[in-house]
N, C-alpha and C positions, 0 to 999 in steps of 0.2 A: 504493500500500500504506500510505503514511503517513496518508492520509485514513481508510482502513479502521481502522488502529490507533487513531486519534484517536476514532473512533466507539465502538470497543470499550472504550477507556480511560475514556470519558465515559458508560459504561453506568449505568443506574439500579441501586439496591442490590438489587433483587429481581425475579423473574419476576412476582410479584404486581403490581408497579408496571407492568411491561410489559403485563400482562393488562388493566389499567385503561386504558392507552394504546391498546391494540388495540381494545377495546370502543368507546372514544370515536372512534377513527379510522374504523372500518368497522362501525358498529352493526348494520346490516341484512344484511351479507354472511354467507354460509353458513360456519359454523365446523366443525360435526361432522355426520356421517351415522352412523346406527346401525340395526341390523336389529331388527325386531319379528317374532318367529315367529308364524305363523298360529294362531288360537285352536284350530283342529282338530288342530294338530300335523302336518298334512300340507300339502305345497305349498311354494312359495318364500316367503322372508321378505319382509316389507314394509319398505322402508328409509325412515326418517324423518330429518328434519334439524333442527338447532338453529342459529339465527343467533348472532352474538356477543352480542347483547343478551339473547336467550333463555338462552344458556349462563350469562351473567353473573347473571341473576336467580336461577338455581339455585345458582350458586357462592356468591353473597352470602348467600343463605338458609342454605346449609350452614355458612358461616363464622359467621354470627350465631347459628345454632343451637348450634354448638360453644362459642361464647363464653358463651351463656346456660347451658350445662351446666357452666361454670366453667373451661373450658380456658384456660390462660394462655400468653403468648408463650414459645416454645421448648419447651413441654411436648409430649410425643409423642402423636400419634393414629395408631394402626395401621390399615393397609388390607390386608385379606386377601381378595383377589378376583382373578378372572381378568380379562383385558383387556376392558373394556366402557366405554361412554361415562360411566357413573356413576363409574368409577375416576378418570377425568380430572377430572370436576366435583368429586369429593370431595377429591382432591389439591389442586386449586386453592383449594377452600374452606378446607382446613387451612392452606395457606400464607397466604391472605388474612386468616385469623384471627391470623396471627403465630406459629402453632404449627408443629410439624415432623412430617412423615409418616414413620412406620416401615413399610417395605414387607414384606409376608409373602406368599410364594408360596402359592397355594391348595392345592398338592400337599403342603405341609409337614405332617408329622404333628403330633398333639396335643402331644407332649412337646417337640419343637423349637419349635413355635409358642409354647408357654408360656414356654420359655427366652427367646425373642426379646421377647415382651411384658414379661417380668419384667426382663430386662437393660436394655431401653429405657425402663422405667418408664412404659409407655404408659398414659394415663388413659382413653382411649376406643378401642374397636375398631370399625371399620366392616367388617362381615363380609358376604360376598356373599350367603350363603343359609343354609339350615338346617344343611348339612354343616359350614360354617365356624363357625357358632354353637355346634354340638355340641362342638367342640374347646375353646372358651372355657368352656362349661358344665362340661365334664369337669375342667378345671384351675382353676376359679374360686377355690377355696380357696387356691391357690398364687399368686394375683394380687391382692393387697390394693389395689394402686394403680389397678386397672381399675375405674372407677366406672360406666361405661356401655358397652353394646354396641348398635350401630346396624346393622340388617339391611337390605341393599339389596333383595333379593327375599324377601319374607316367606312365600312359598308353603310350606305345611306347617309353619310355625312357630307353636307354641302357647306363650303366656307361662307361665312357671312360677309357682307359687303364691307363692314368696318373692322373685320378681324385681322386681316393682314398676317403678320408674323406671330400673332397671338395664338393661332391654331396651326398645328402641323401633325403629321402622322409619325408613328414610331419609325417606320421605314425611312422617312425623310430625316428624322433625328439621327438615325444610325448612319445614313449617307453623309450628313454634315459632319458627324463625329469622326467617321473614317477619314474624310478629307482633312480634318483638323489634325488627326494623328499622323498623317503623312508629313505634315510640317513640324510636328512635335512628337517624334517617335518615343521619347522617354517619358512623356507626360504622365501616364498612368502609374508607372513605377515610382515616379517622384511624388505623385499625390498620395499613393498608398504608404510610401515611406514616411511621409509627413504626418500621418494620422497618429494621434496619441490615444492611449487607452481610455482616457476620461472624456474624449470627444463624443458628442451625441451621435448615435447611429440610428436610433429608431424612436419614434413617438407614437405610442399606441393608446388610443382613447378607449377607456373602459366603458362598457355599455351599462351605465348606471340604471338602477331601477327607478330612481327619482332624480329629477334635476338634470343638469347638463353633465355630459361625460367628462372625466378628468384625463388629461394627457399624461401618460406614464413615460418618463424620460429614461431610456435605456442606452447607456454609452456602449462604445465598441467593445470594451472589456467584458461586458455581460455576455455577448455572443461568442467571443473568443473562449471564455471560460466554459460556456455551455458546450461548445464544440469539443473541447478537450475532455470535459467531464463525461459527456455522453460516450465518446470513444473509449474512455477508460473502463466503462462498465462491461465491455466485451459482449454486449447484447447484439451488436451488429458488426458485420465484417465486410471486407471489400467485395465479396462475392454475392452479397445480398441484393435483392431487388425490392425496393420500397414502392408501395402504391400510395401516392400522396393526393388526397382529395379534400382534406380539411381546409377551411378558409385560411388563407395566408395572411389575411388582415388580423387574425387572431394569433395570440402569442404561441399557442400550442402548435399551430401549423408552421409558424415562422421558425421556431426553434429546430424543427426537423431539417430545415435547409442548412443550418449551421453544422449539425452533426454529420450530415451527408458529405459536406465539403471536407471535413477532417478525415472521415473514414474512406471516402472515395467510391462508394457503391453506386449503383444505378437507381435513379428515382423516376418512376412513371407518374406523370402529372396530369390530372384531369379533375377539375372541381365540380363536375356535373354529378350531383348526388343521385339523380335518376338513372345514371349510367353505371353505378357501382356494381350491381348484380351482373350486368352485361360485361363489364370490364375485367372482373376478377379472373374468369377463366382465360382471358386473352393475356393479361399482364402476368398472371401466375406469380404473385408476390411471395417473397419469403417472410416479409413482415410488413405491417401497416399500423398506423395509429388511427384511432376512432374515438368517438364519444359514446357514452352508454346507450343513447337512444338508438344507435345503429344496431348494437347487439340485441337490444330489446325487440327491434323490428324483425331481425332475422329469427329470433326465438319465436315470436308470435307467428311469423310466416310459416315456420316449420310445423308448429303446433296446429295451425289452421289447415295446412295441407294434409296433415295426418288425419285430422277430424273429417275433412272432406272425402278422404279415402274410405270412410266407413268405420263402424264400431270396432272391428278387429284391428285395423291399422292404428286407430287412435289408442287402443289399449296397449298395443306394442310400443307406441311412442311414449306413453305415460310410464310404462315399465322401464323402458330404456332411459328415460330422463331420470328416474329414481336411481337406477344403477349408475348412471353417469355421475350424479352428485355424490353418491356413496363412495364410488371409486376415487373421485377427486379428493374427497376429504381424507380417505384412508391413505392414499399415496402421499399427499402433502404432509399428513401427520407423521407418516413413516420416514419421509425425507428429513423432517425436522429432528426426529430422534436418532436416526441411523445414517442419514446421508444417502439412502437408497429409496427411490420412488417405486416401492413395490406394494402389492395388495394381497390379502389372504387368498388362498387358492380358489375357494368357491366363488368369491367376488370377482377374481380375475377371469374365471371361466364364464361367468354371466356377462362380464364386460366384453369378452371376445365375441359372444353371440350378438350383443347389442351393437357392437362396432360394425359387424357385417350387415345387420338389418338397418341401422339408422346412422351411426356416426360417420361412416365412410362417405355417405352422400353429403353430409354437412361439410366435411373437409373439401370434397370436390367442388362444392358451391363457392368456396373461398379460393379456388384455383388449384388446390391439390398440393401446394408446396409450402404452405404457411407454417413457419416455425412458431411465430408468436405475434400477438397484437398488443399494442400499448393502448390502454384506455385512460383518458383523463378528462378534465374540465368539469366533471360532476361524478357523484358516487355511482358505482355499478352495484346493483342488487346482488348480494353474495350468492343467492340461489341461481341466478343467471350466470354468474362467474363460474360456479361449480359445474353447472350443466355443460358449458363450453369446454372447461378444463377436462372433464371426463370424456368429452367427445374428441379430444385431441386438438382443440383450438385454444391455445394457451394465452389467456388474457392477463398481461402484466399491468396492473393498475399503477398509475403514477400520480403525482400531486405537485402542484405549483400554481402560481398566480401570475397575472400580467406583471405585477410588481416584483416578481422573483424570476422573470424571464422564462416562465413556464415550467421548467423541469427541476424541481428541488428534490423530489423523491421518485424512485422507481423500484419496482420489485426486481430482485436479482435473479434473472434467468430461472434455472431449474429450482432454485430455492424459493420461488415465489409463493406467497400466501394469499389466497383469495380472501377478500374482505379487508385487506390492508393496502396501503399505498407504498409498501416497501421501506427501503432505507434511504437516508440522505445521499445525494451525490457527493463524491469526494470533494472536500473543501467547503461543504455547506454544514453549518452548525444548526442545531435545533434544541429548543427547550420548551417545556410546558409551564405556563404561568400558573399562579395559584388558582385562578378561576377556570383553568383548563384550556386557555387559549394557546394556540401554537405560535411560537416566536421563531423567526429564522434570521440567520446572519451568514453572509458569505459574498463571494464575488458575483453572484447572480442577482443580488438585490438592486432595485432601481436607484437612480440618483435622487428622484423625488417626483412630485407632480408639477407639471409645467405651469409656471406662473402662479402656483398656489402654495406658498411656504407654510401657511397655517395648516392646510390639509396634510402636507407632508409631515409636519411636526406631530400631528395626531397619531400617525402610524409608525414613524421612523424615529427611533431613539438616537441620541447623540453618539452612543457607542456602537451603532450599526444594527441593533436588533429591530426587526420589522414585525409589527403586530398583524398577523394574517386575518384576524376576525373569524377564524375557524377554531372549533373545539376538537381536541383529539387526545389520544392516549398512546404512549410509547411502551412497547414490550421491553422486557429485560434485555433482549438481544437487538433492540434498535429498530423494530418494525413499527411504523406509525399507522394508527387507525383513526380516520376522521369520523367523528360522531355527528357533527352538525356545524352550521354557521352559527356564530355567537349570537348574531342578531335574529336568527330564525328560530331559536329555541322558544317553544311555547310553554307558558306557565298558565295552567288552568286556574279557575277561580278557587279550586280546592287546594292550590299551592303546589301541585305536582308539575315537574318539568317533563316535557316531551320533546323528542327530536323528530320533527315531522318527516325529514328525509329518510330516516330509518324505517318508519311505518310505510312511507310511500314506496320505498325500495322493496319491502316485503310484499306489498300488494302487486307490484309489477312481476314478481316471481310467481305469484299465485294465479293471477288472472291473465290469460293469453290475449285478451281483447283490449287491454288498457293501452292508451297512448300516453296520456299525462294525468297525473293526480295531484291535487293540492289538499293537504290535511290542515284543517283550521280548528282552533280551540283556545286561542289566547284569551285569558280572562273570562272564559266560558266554563260551564260546569260539565261539559262533555265535548268530545271531538266529533267533527263532521268532515265530509270530504266532497270536493268537486272533482268529478271524473270525466275525462274526455276519452272516447274510445278510438281505437285504430280503425280507420274507415275500411280498408280492404278486408281485414279480419272479421269485423262485425257484419259487413255486407255479405261475406261468404256464409256466415252463420245464418243470417236472415233469409238467404235463398233457400235454406233447408228447413226453415221453421215458420213457414206461412207468411213471410214478409218479403218475398221475392219482388224485385223491381221497385221497391220503395226507396225514396231518397234517404240519405243518412239521417237527416233531422227527424223524419218520421220513424225510422228504425229505433233511434235512441229514446224516442218518446213512447214507444210501444210498451205496454205492461209486461209482455213476455221478455223484453230486453232488460227492463228494470229487475224483473225476477231473476234472470240469469246472473246479472252483476251482483244482486243481493246475496246470491249463493256464495260468490267469491269473497264478498265482504265478511260474511259469517265465517268462512274458512280462515280468512286473515285474522279475525278477532280471536279465534281459538288459540293462536300463538302469541297473543299480546297480553300485557298486564291490563287489569280492569280499566285503569284510568287512560290507557292508550287506545282503547277500542273505539271503532267508528260506529256511532249510534245511528247516524243518518247520513245519507249521501244524495247528491243530485247529479244526473248525467247532463253534460253540457250539449247544447244544440249543434256545436261544431268543435273540431279539434283546435287546440291552442296553436298559434303560429307566430312567426317572426313579423309578418306583415302587420298584425294587429298590436305589435309591441309586447306580446305576452311571453315570448321566448327571446333570449339573446341569440345572436347569430351562431353561437356555439351550442344552441338548443337547451340552455339552462332556463329554468322557470323564473319569471319575474313575479314573485309573490304579491307585492303590493299592487301591481297592475291588475293581476287576475282577481284579487280580492276586491279591488275597487270596481272592476267591470261587472262582477257577478255578486255584488253586495246584496242584491235583492234575493238571490237564491240562498245565500248564507243566512240572511235574516229569516227567511221562510223556515229554514231548518230549526231555528231556535224559538220560533213563535210558540208562546204558551209554556216555555220551559222556565223553571225557577232558577234565576241566577243567584249564586251565593254572594 
């Protein structure tokens, strides 16, 4: 471990420097794969590749193009795009120019986009397409610092009469940059060499549940540390193929690009969530990162498919799911005690049968070569984690925040423990405060909130300890378990504390039809729940239960559906303490989504928004009840 820490402590000042090292070390190796849709719009995508040298040519052209536009070190260049290979090339170009990337989710509306661009004082916006350009055009008068907009996909883009040099395409920027490099061939090396570790590299705005988002200032050293620390875990090697679909505007997606540069493996990039199932057998990744909602959807889909196959198939699935969980718990417990992931003979025999009948098909759906998945951003229900573990899809939970550059903890390969987020990355310190709050210190911690010294002081102590706002427990051997958000803990009117995320996670493991659930009960004398159902799963059930061809809203309002979900709520309650049980619930007329502001772009629940929107349903559930 001391050698590992020495390597981390002697890291270069920036990922830009690491990128130059990577290009020099493996110039002809494959770096990125990306899809090119067919011209006709029909049929499978054609996947293309970039070597590290080819990627560098584009990165350096973008960097030189930005410098030619007048962008200075640490000045902000905003990126408003979905996950695609150009996002990575542009981000690296911005950093190699010595500038800083401001990330903007493509789903962000014009008003909030304008706030982020203005607050960050972004000089250039790299916009994905006509839709992202339209937001900048609408708010241009409010953005005097914005001197240029660069469009990645110029389909349908017509230059405005008064726009002149304000608008150009990414291809034009690269052409200008390449010409500039011909005159100044050492420009990029000089710019990268001048970058200091404390220079601003990235400004990521947190998707706050209330009020304006805060800009988290992450210097170059954060990413250099992350790259070295991720590589030191040994979880990924140069022969790996990563499938990257997570939003790169989110810190979880962004950190994966740093680790890849240090390790040098292939990354297949495609942010279209609706293409994940189609892409997995094509890409055949050896590892990928995801958020819990993806695993929940896969689990629900497998369960729904088994149910649609008839009673016998569903019974086999239920039996196999039980075997899977039992096997995962047994092998993990045995590994903890002996260092060997083995199971008792009888259980191993049952597992072998279940593997042939069910698990092999699940692994094939993931592309057949998956060694491990990393799950982060929110808690994964342990029962779902155990199910996939037993099926041979090993989900390594990790933990971090935007303020800690995403990856502070991760489960250590074979020694992973479902239900925990693993151990801290080398160089990261952790301690648990008296009230249970997790405190972190290390090279991944942010510099502070942009232009908000008072807010920074609230969470960052002078000696470097960062208050995460999460409640957790550390095992004797250093594994961390997150129990809840400090601010999300519910205290009932009877004085009992409840962790809603724990109850919600258990329900997701029990009910194959749930999409989102919010447990409510603060200052009340019992707990209630708002439940949104997964549309494909519940409509599949509806077709077999007298509700065929009914729209989603009618299906969830039907007494038979309410009765179905009530059965799962009762099953949940059997495993809870009396004060945790859900006494009443309401099914929502539609699923929660990003567009209505109920979920963050990383699919986390915005509790205050949902509670405010459905206040009438919550009040209905407490009508006539006696409040203590």
